[in-house]
BAVEX-458125 format. One line per 4 residues: number of its first residue (from 1); their letters; for each residue x, y, z of N, C-alpha, C. Coordinates in pm, whole numbers, plus 50000, padded with zeros to 5 digits. Atoms other than C-alpha are relative to their C-alpha. Example, Ala and Ser with C-alpha at 12.3 -4.5 7.8 and 13.67 -1.06 7.14 Angstrom:
<atoms>
1	as	50089:49881:50000:51230:49550:50780:50090:50120:50000; 49918:49881:49994:51367:49894:50714:49923:50109:50073
</atoms>
This chain:
<atoms>
1	msyn	50123:49999:50011:20390:87367:86880:50039:49868:49878; 49919:50162:50044:20419:86981:86773:49896:50003:49874; 50106:50060:50137:20076:86951:86504:49940:50101:49993; 50073:49843:50105:19950:87185:86211:50003:50150:50119
5	gkyi	50032:49915:49913:20001:87437:86457:49983:50024:50125; 50071:50019:49908:19847:87300:86762:50072:49994:50159; 49984:50041:49841:19938:87302:87146:49913:49912:50087; 50090:50149:49944:19832:86939:87238:50020:50006:50134
9	svvi	49975:50042:49859:19772:86892:87634:49913:49880:50021; 50017:50130:49907:19685:86573:87797:49950:50005:50119; 50034:50023:49879:19471:86553:88125:49991:49824:50045; 50058:50163:49955:19495:86198:88265:49955:49987:50138
13	vaag	50089:49999:49956:19255:86106:88508:50052:49900:50061; 49973:50096:49863:19385:85908:88850:50007:50022:50087; 50064:49971:49844:19209:86015:89134:49900:49892:50029; 50111:50122:49975:18977:85705:89146:50074:49911:50122
17	mgkr	49974:50100:49936:19006:85476:89431:49993:49873:49994; 50025:50141:50039:18881:85158:89285:49958:49927:50133; 50072:50082:49896:18685:85033:89528:49951:49850:49983; 50052:50149:50050:18553:84731:89308:50133:49917:50008
21	mnsn	49860:50042:50115:18932:84662:89215:50027:49883:50220; 49971:50095:49913:18912:84509:89609:50122:49973:50110; 49875:50011:50002:19235:84647:89717:50037:50114:50087; 50013:49921:49926:19403:84853:89962:50121:50121:49933
25	inkq	49924:49881:50039:19618:85039:89709:49955:50070:49883; 50047:49938:50075:19454:85241:89471:50019:49983:49884; 50004:50075:50123:19367:85102:89108:50125:50043:49935; 49943:49977:50095:19608:85303:88915:50115:49987:50073
29	ylll	49809:50030:49993:19964:85252:89101:49924:49844:50029; 50018:50150:49956:19832:84858:89150:50135:49978:49897; 49921:50061:50032:20146:84673:88970:49918:49897:49868; 50014:50092:50070:20090:84513:88617:50162:49938:49954
33	kekp	49920:50071:50039:20390:84289:88520:50127:50087:50059; 49902:49891:49921:20585:84485:88816:50056:50126:49981; 50009:49868:50044:20494:84830:88664:49855:50097:50029; 50135:49939:49974:20199:85059:88796:49912:50030:49893
37	ilay	50109:49997:50128:19897:85055:88564:50061:50161:49920; 50030:49885:50014:19908:85437:88561:50179:50009:49924; 49872:50048:50089:20309:85369:88439:49966:50034:49882; 50006:50005:50121:20218:85273:88133:49853:50093:49893
41	tiek	50094:49913:50083:19956:85495:88032:50022:50099:49961; 49884:49877:49999:20169:85789:88081:50107:49978:49910; 49862:50040:50148:20435:85620:87846:49935:50021:49861; 50055:50024:50177:20194:85608:87544:49976:50158:49993
45	fdnn	50023:49869:50060:20144:85974:87572:50162:50046:49987; 49835:49955:49979:20499:86081:87674:50053:49947:49841; 49891:50020:50134:20654:85913:87381:49902:50008:49878; 50087:49952:50149:20368:86017:87089:50100:50151:49991
49	eyid	49955:49894:50048:20542:86286:86915:49924:50115:49966; 50162:49866:50014:20204:86543:86900:49967:50065:50096; 50017:49939:49868:20196:86577:87219:50064:50087:50126; 49915:49894:49941:20301:86847:87428:50024:50045:50120
53	elii	49982:49983:49864:20243:86878:87775:49895:49847:50052; 50100:50097:49921:20099:86584:88020:49944:50050:50147; 50107:49947:49905:19836:86670:88310:49991:49904:50070; 50022:50112:49950:19857:86416:88554:49850:50056:50137
57	vtre	50102:49945:49970:19503:86470:88769:50011:49823:50168; 50009:50104:49872:19579:86243:89133:49966:50067:50127; 50096:49891:49888:19410:86274:89464:50127:50036:50087; 49946:49842:49915:19570:86557:89697:50089:49886:50062
61	eeke	49948:49978:49919:19728:86332:89944:50147:49874:49894; 49889:50103:50018:19933:86080:89686:50039:50056:49861; 49957:49941:50125:20037:86360:89449:50224:49983:49994; 49898:49974:50063:20402:86325:89536:50050:49864:50038
65	ycln	49984:50140:50016:20387:85935:89581:50038:49993:49859; 50037:49993:50151:20287:85987:89188:50162:50068:49949; 49866:49908:50034:20605:86214:89138:50133:49941:50037; 49860:50117:49979:20844:85998:89280:50044:49828:49954
69	evvk	50024:50135:50058:20684:85649:89181:49996:49935:49878; 50082:49968:50191:20574:85756:88845:50063:50006:49910; 49930:49889:50045:20733:86044:88710:50132:49997:49983; 49831:49941:49967:21072:86047:88832:50014:49863:49941
73	kygf	49951:50141:50053:21071:85654:88846:50072:49936:49862; 50024:50031:50166:21011:85595:88445:50083:50163:49938; 49917:49956:50042:21194:85911:88361:49882:50115:49896; 50089:49919:50151:20847:86067:88137:50053:50176:50064
77	kkva	49957:49888:50021:20959:86407:88045:49843:50118:49973; 50092:49939:50073:20629:86560:87904:49862:50039:50153; 50063:49958:49926:20459:86560:88241:50014:50140:50124; 50006:49860:49955:20405:86953:88359:49992:50029:50146
81	nivg	50063:49939:49822:20215:86923:88682:49887:49887:49998; 50031:50055:49868:20071:86677:88931:49879:50071:50053; 50117:49958:49890:19717:86819:89055:49931:49910:50060; 50136:50088:49937:19505:86706:89307:49868:50004:49964
85	ggae	50069:49968:50058:19215:86620:89247:49823:49993:50059; 50141:49959:49951:18823:86637:89325:49913:49906:50034; 50095:50127:49988:18552:86480:89485:49957:49894:49927; 50039:50061:50129:18418:86361:89169:50073:50013:49859
89	rqds	49969:50004:50125:18540:86260:88810:50016:50125:49972; 50014:49891:50060:18396:86546:88680:50113:50131:50064; 49900:49909:49956:18561:86782:88936:50171:50016:49983; 49869:50040:50054:18898:86604:88845:50052:50059:49930
93	vykg	49937:49949:50117:18898:86661:88506:50013:50188:50035; 49994:49866:49941:18818:87053:88568:50066:50045:50030; 49857:49892:49949:19134:87103:88784:50090:49925:49893; 49842:50029:50086:19358:86941:88516:49960:50095:49878
97	llav	49996:49940:50126:19201:87133:88225:50041:50143:50083; 49895:49898:49986:19294:87464:88440:50100:50004:50049; 49833:50079:50024:19637:87320:88494:50074:50051:49843; 49944:50036:50105:19728:87318:88112:50034:50113:49917
101	kdlc	49947:49887:49981:19924:87585:88002:49934:50109:49846; 50064:49921:50117:19805:87895:87796:50006:49974:49876; 49971:50082:50147:19916:87761:87482:49937:49883:49913; 50081:50139:50021:19681:87480:87472:49924:50038:49925
105	niii	50097:50000:50119:19446:87456:87162:49917:49876:50033; 50041:50087:49974:19411:87110:87223:49948:49939:50123; 50007:50006:49901:19240:86915:87497:50051:49805:49926; 50048:50193:49991:19259:86485:87514:50024:49974:50155
109	ihdg	50029:50071:49875:19094:86320:87807:50039:49942:50006; 50003:50136:49994:19241:85980:87924:49962:49958:50177; 50019:50042:49874:19151:85773:88206:50140:49944:50064; 49838:50024:49925:19483:85699:88421:50016:49793:49956
113	vrpf	49960:50148:49992:19375:85302:88410:49984:49946:49835; 50033:50059:50110:19342:85258:88033:50147:49986:49953; 49844:49967:50020:19698:85186:87962:50032:49895:49849; 49938:50070:50064:19657:84980:87664:49937:50114:49839
117	irde	49998:49894:50076:19587:85338:87433:50108:49990:49908; 49994:50016:50108:19686:85291:87080:50053:50130:49927; 49941:49933:50084:19930:85509:86916:49955:50089:49870; 50091:49938:50141:19697:85537:86602:49901:50059:50018
121	diin	50177:49936:49964:19412:85635:86864:50051:50140:50031; 49967:49870:49939:19594:85921:86980:50009:50096:49885; 50001:49946:50107:19690:86060:86655:49849:50022:49897; 50110:50002:50015:19342:85974:86519:49889:50140:50097
125	svdg	50104:49922:49951:19173:86171:86819:50025:50168:49956; 49978:49870:50041:19393:86485:86738:49946:50025:49844; 50046:49965:50110:19319:86512:86389:49848:49971:50021; 50155:49978:49991:18920:86413:86468:49967:50145:50062
129	viky	50008:49874:49957:18960:86744:86694:50010:50128:49891; 49944:49873:50037:19092:86974:86456:49901:49990:49868; 50094:50050:50139:18864:86812:86165:49838:50049:50087; 50106:49956:49886:18551:86861:86452:49981:50065:50113
133	gacv	50038:49940:49881:18586:87009:86749:49991:49965:50101; 50013:50160:49919:18522:86683:86915:49988:49927:49984; 50000:50140:50059:18569:86349:86928:50001:49871:50102; 49928:50044:49889:18543:86050:87140:50025:49871:49930
137	mgtp	49936:50109:50054:18683:85697:87089:49881:49915:50084; 50136:50057:49957:18429:85421:87107:50034:49840:49902; 49970:50091:50117:18372:85066:86972:49864:49964:49978; 50151:50088:50015:18017:84874:86845:49965:49927:50100
141	vkdt	50005:50156:49944:17889:84657:87083:49977:49894:49913; 50061:50141:50036:17850:84335:87031:49963:49931:50099; 50106:50092:49955:17608:84195:87300:49850:50090:49935; 50171:49917:50066:17248:84276:87206:49963:50062:50156
145	iktv	49989:49871:49857:17181:84580:87536:49787:49983:49988; 50139:50023:49954:16838:84540:87720:49936:50159:50068; 50033:49965:49953:16664:84858:87844:49889:49984:50110; 50030:50066:49895:16584:84769:88180:49925:50074:50136
149	sveg	50064:49927:49843:16321:84886:88514:50078:49987:50084; 49926:49970:49841:16461:84931:88880:49942:49812:50046; 50097:50097:49956:16214:84616:88927:50074:49898:49912; 49892:50034:50089:16434:84454:88651:49914:49898:49906
153	diin	50115:50034:50108:16149:84414:88359:50081:50045:49909; 49943:49957:50129:16261:84484:88018:49896:50070:49929; 50064:49896:50057:16159:84794:87881:49977:50023:49817; 49991:49992:50129:16244:84806:87503:50163:49938:49978
157	tpdr	49872:50003:49971:16583:84673:87335:50005:50088:49865; 49987:49915:50114:16765:84906:87125:50088:49935:49888; 49921:50033:50136:16912:84904:86780:50132:49994:50024; 49858:50001:49953:17252:84735:86843:50076:50085:49912
161	ntlw	49886:49914:50109:17384:84913:86492:49968:50130:50073; 49936:49832:49988:17361:85260:86660:50060:50010:50158; 49946:50010:49899:17490:85137:86971:50141:50004:50029; 49844:50025:49955:17868:85210:87119:50027:50008:50123
165	aiqt	49935:49986:49880:18052:85166:87379:50125:50079:50046; 49902:49886:49963:18259:85488:87478:50093:49994:50046; 49901:50010:49890:18588:85492:87613:50090:50141:49972; 49915:49921:50009:18856:85742:87658:50123:49998:49896
169	pqsf	50002:49835:49973:19018:85961:87517:49913:50004:49884; 50083:49892:49974:18771:86188:87506:50130:50137:49960; 49906:49900:50024:18950:86510:87303:49901:50110:49941; 50096:49876:49992:18811:86859:87258:50104:50151:49940
173	syei	49945:49894:50017:18892:87163:87124:50008:50100:50123; 49996:49889:49844:19037:87401:87480:49874:50055:50028; 50094:49877:50084:18784:87662:87365:49843:49912:50058; 50185:50068:49938:18454:87404:87375:50027:49928:50124
177	ilka	49990:50105:49938:18576:87175:87629:49988:50085:50183; 50005:49936:49876:18633:87436:87920:49894:50073:50014; 50121:49952:49975:18318:87648:87823:49911:49901:50045; 50125:50090:49918:18086:87324:87847:50065:49981:50174
181	yrea	49969:50004:49814:18286:87249:88240:49974:50140:50022; 50035:49914:49958:18217:87583:88321:49834:50033:49989; 50119:49983:50047:17880:87610:88189:49883:49876:50109; 50073:50083:49929:17770:87275:88406:50073:50027:50099
185	iegk	49955:50000:49856:17966:87411:88702:49834:50132:50074; 50134:49888:49986:17702:87720:88688:49898:49948:49961; 50141:50112:49981:17407:87492:88623:49972:49904:50094; 50014:50096:49894:17496:87250:88872:49975:49860:49948
189	vtat	50001:50126:50090:17510:86990:88573:50079:49891:50056; 49924:50132:50022:17634:86660:88618:50006:49866:49845; 49961:50081:50111:17784:86398:88354:50013:49874:50025; 49865:50112:49926:17923:86031:88367:50084:49994:49902
193	ddsm	49925:49988:50044:18148:86133:88097:50007:50187:49883; 49974:49844:49992:18300:86478:87938:49943:50080:49830; 50047:50017:50114:18139:86406:87577:49859:50080:50027; 50091:50056:49969:17828:86432:87765:49921:50206:50024
197	lvek	49986:49867:49960:17871:86809:87864:50045:50081:49870; 49991:50002:50136:17976:86889:87518:49865:50006:49945; 50099:50036:50024:17685:86744:87417:49847:50084:50054; 50141:49901:49907:17442:86989:87615:50028:50158:49976
201	lgyk	50000:49854:50058:17587:87308:87461:49955:49980:49867; 50069:49985:50180:17455:87209:87108:50091:49952:49906; 49915:50054:50121:17790:87081:86968:49965:49819:49990; 49963:50172:50057:17801:86741:86742:50163:49954:50104
205	vkvi	49886:50100:49953:18061:86480:86872:50019:49910:49936; 49959:50092:50126:18189:86279:86607:50102:49862:50089; 49955:50145:49953:18280:85868:86733:50113:49975:49862; 49901:50068:50106:18609:85769:86620:50059:49837:50039
209	egsy	49992:50132:49935:18650:85361:86620:50134:49962:50073; 49828:50029:49954:18930:85243:86860:49986:49857:50014; 49933:50126:49960:19041:84905:87012:49904:49956:50086; 50101:50063:49940:18836:84673:87163:50117:49969:50144
213	snik	49845:50029:49922:19214:84595:87381:50000:50098:50111; 49987:49823:49959:19138:85022:87501:49921:49942:50183; 50079:50021:49897:18990:84833:87857:50016:50054:50090; 49981:49900:49866:18954:85024:88172:50017:49889:50102
217	ittp	49926:50045:49891:19125:84861:88441:49893:49992:50166; 50085:49986:49895:18840:84848:88739:49987:49887:50046; 50008:50080:49908:18831:84509:88861:50102:49877:50008; 49856:50150:50028:19081:84158:88966:49979:49937:49871
221	edlk	50000:50103:50150:18933:84008:88637:50067:50119:49879; 49922:49889:50118:19041:84345:88418:50139:49990:50056; 49874:50053:50010:19343:84290:88578:50056:49899:49940; 49922:50174:50084:19409:83920:88461:49990:50048:49906
225	lael	49999:49952:50137:19276:84049:88118:50139:50003:49949; 49872:49883:50005:19544:84328:88155:50087:49895:49956; 49911:50057:49964:19807:84092:88218:50019:49886:49832; 49987:50102:50107:19741:83867:87920:49991:50087:49865
229	ll	50003:49868:50117:19711:84178:87655:50131:50010:50037; 49862:49974:49980:20027:84302:87801:50118:49845:49944
</atoms>
């Protein structure tokens, strides 16, 4: 066990199709300076001393490609399993949660197309779970945000000081996140991120300030920015 007696598993979600990228290659396998985006992401966790295992969730038909062209090609040591994803991200995460070892105490869930996660963010996420039970990475918003109707009219302007842009990793006690997912399935509840399901159970989720460079690569413009960041 790696850190404070906790076994730490990471679920990396890489099952998206990336329609906004306008590419015939799914976004996680696009090359960034001759290396797949997903490989950069896995590398950050594979090299972190506190991480015990990695579960990669990819499209069912891409499992072999992921194994040969990413995991084996770059010699990653902590990838314990590659599992096929589901119809939606929520389904894919749940499949990843079920694939971790029984020893697991802490789960870190991360987007496969966020390759710029920092080592300190991973460590802070683990510490956050130990202290609070549930935490997410995020940054204060820089812009003024408006709530807008479907007709395009401004409804109100929330106080920017209370608004954060939430990223991954999102990290939880394994017991808490598994319960949240199981209750969501039973109640047919959907959410845009993992923490929403935990919030619905009545748990408080702590926000940990991360980095503005922890971008999610989903568009051609993001890919150009990633090349500059790299």
